[in-house]
C-alpha positions as a Markdown table, in Angstrom:
| # | Residue | x | y | z |
|---|---|---|---|---|
| 1 | Met | -19.3 | 22.6 | -10.6 |
| 2 | Ser | -17.8 | 19.5 | -12.1 |
| 3 | Thr | -19.0 | 17.5 | -15.0 |
| 4 | Gly | -17.7 | 14.4 | -16.7 |
| 5 | Gly | -15.4 | 14.9 | -19.6 |
| 6 | Glu | -13.9 | 12.8 | -22.4 |
| 7 | Ala | -11.5 | 9.9 | -21.9 |
| 8 | Gly | -11.9 | 9.9 | -18.1 |
| 9 | Gly | -10.8 | 13.5 | -17.8 |
| 10 | Ala | -12.8 | 15.8 | -15.6 |
| 11 | Val | -14.1 | 19.3 | -16.6 |
| 12 | Arg | -14.5 | 22.0 | -14.1 |
| 13 | Ala | -15.6 | 25.6 | -14.1 |
| 14 | Gly | -12.8 | 28.2 | -13.6 |
| 15 | Lys | -13.1 | 31.4 | -11.6 |
| 16 | Asp | -14.7 | 33.2 | -14.5 |
| 17 | Gly | -17.2 | 30.4 | -15.2 |
| 18 | Ala | -15.4 | 29.1 | -18.3 |
| 19 | Leu | -15.1 | 25.3 | -18.5 |
| 20 | Met | -11.6 | 24.0 | -18.4 |
| 21 | Ala | -10.0 | 20.5 | -18.1 |
| 22 | Ala | -8.9 | 19.6 | -14.6 |
| 23 | Gln | -5.3 | 18.5 | -14.2 |
| 24 | Pro | -5.0 | 14.7 | -13.6 |
| 25 | Arg | -3.9 | 13.8 | -10.0 |
| 26 | Asp | -0.4 | 12.4 | -9.6 |
| 27 | Pro | -0.3 | 10.4 | -6.3 |
| 28 | Ala | 3.5 | 10.4 | -6.4 |
| 29 | Lys | 3.6 | 14.2 | -6.3 |
| 30 | Glu | 0.9 | 14.4 | -3.6 |
| 31 | Ala | 2.9 | 12.0 | -1.4 |
| 32 | Gly | 6.0 | 14.2 | -1.8 |
| 33 | Asp | 9.1 | 12.8 | -0.2 |
| 34 | Ser | 7.2 | 10.9 | 2.4 |
| 35 | Pro | 8.9 | 7.7 | 3.6 |
| 36 | Leu | 5.7 | 5.8 | 3.0 |
| 37 | Ala | 5.6 | 6.9 | -0.7 |
| 38 | Gly | 7.6 | 3.9 | -1.8 |
| 39 | Met | 6.4 | 1.4 | 0.7 |
| 40 | Arg | 4.3 | -1.5 | -0.5 |
| 41 | Phe | 2.0 | -3.3 | 2.0 |
| 42 | Leu | 0.8 | -6.9 | 1.7 |
| 43 | Thr | -2.3 | -8.5 | 3.1 |
| 44 | Val | -1.9 | -11.5 | 5.4 |
| 45 | Ala | -3.0 | -13.8 | 2.5 |
| 46 | Glu | -0.3 | -12.3 | 0.2 |
| 47 | Val | 2.3 | -12.8 | 2.9 |
| 48 | Ala | 1.2 | -16.4 | 3.4 |
| 49 | Ala | 1.4 | -17.1 | -0.3 |
| 50 | Leu | 4.9 | -15.4 | -0.6 |
| 51 | Met | 6.2 | -17.4 | 2.4 |
| 52 | Arg | 4.3 | -20.6 | 1.5 |
| 53 | Val | 2.8 | -20.9 | 4.9 |
| 54 | Ser | -0.8 | -20.7 | 6.2 |
| 55 | Arg | -2.5 | -17.5 | 7.1 |
| 56 | Met | -2.6 | -18.6 | 10.7 |
| 57 | Thr | 1.2 | -18.8 | 10.7 |
| 58 | Val | 1.4 | -15.2 | 9.5 |
| 59 | Tyr | -1.1 | -14.1 | 12.2 |
| 60 | Arg | 1.1 | -15.8 | 14.8 |
| 61 | Leu | 4.2 | -14.0 | 13.5 |
| 62 | Val | 2.3 | -10.7 | 13.6 |
| 63 | His | 0.9 | -11.2 | 17.1 |
| 64 | Ser | 4.2 | -12.3 | 18.5 |
| 65 | Ala | 5.8 | -9.1 | 17.0 |
| 66 | Glu | 8.3 | -11.2 | 14.9 |
| 67 | Leu | 6.8 | -9.7 | 11.8 |
| 68 | Pro | 5.8 | -6.0 | 12.0 |
| 69 | Ala | 2.4 | -5.0 | 10.7 |
| 70 | Val | 0.0 | -2.1 | 10.6 |
| 71 | Arg | -3.6 | -2.6 | 11.7 |
| 72 | Val | -6.1 | -1.2 | 9.1 |
| 73 | Gly | -9.6 | -1.6 | 10.5 |
| 74 | Arg | -10.0 | -5.3 | 11.4 |
| 75 | Ser | -7.2 | -6.5 | 9.2 |
| 76 | Phe | -3.4 | -6.3 | 9.1 |
| 77 | Arg | -1.0 | -5.0 | 6.4 |
| 78 | Val | 2.6 | -6.1 | 6.4 |
| 79 | Pro | 5.3 | -4.0 | 4.8 |
| 80 | Glu | 6.8 | -6.0 | 1.9 |
| 81 | Arg | 10.3 | -5.1 | 3.1 |
| 82 | Ala | 9.6 | -6.6 | 6.5 |
| 83 | Val | 8.6 | -9.9 | 4.9 |
| 84 | His | 11.8 | -10.0 | 2.9 |
| 85 | Glu | 13.9 | -9.1 | 6.0 |
| 86 | Tyr | 12.2 | -11.7 | 8.1 |
| 87 | Leu | 12.9 | -14.4 | 5.4 |
| 88 | Arg | 16.5 | -13.2 | 5.1 |
| 89 | Thr | 17.2 | -13.5 | 8.8 |
| 90 | Ala | 15.3 | -16.7 | 9.2 |
| 91 | Phe | 17.3 | -18.2 | 6.3 |
| 92 | Asn | 20.5 | -17.1 | 8.0 |
| 93 | Asp | 19.5 | -18.6 | 11.3 |
| 94 | Val | 19.0 | -22.1 | 9.8 |
| 95 | Gly | 22.2 | -22.6 | 8.1 |
């Protein structure tokens, strides 16, 4: 049985039926040492704004596999590091 508590904290019943404050969740601890724990994903619109190009250009880069992306439902998420790496290599190719 869970009920609402003060200041956003949850209250739950212990094994003996006594009410006790639930421990707040820490997403960093739950993720552990997962390699995805520190990754940040950007939407296509965020990538387009960062690169100062249209969303269609980002979609073309994703579909041509020049920019890695993960499909989430019907949309794509691009690792932030991949965007920076792409820009770094594209910058070096030009001059």
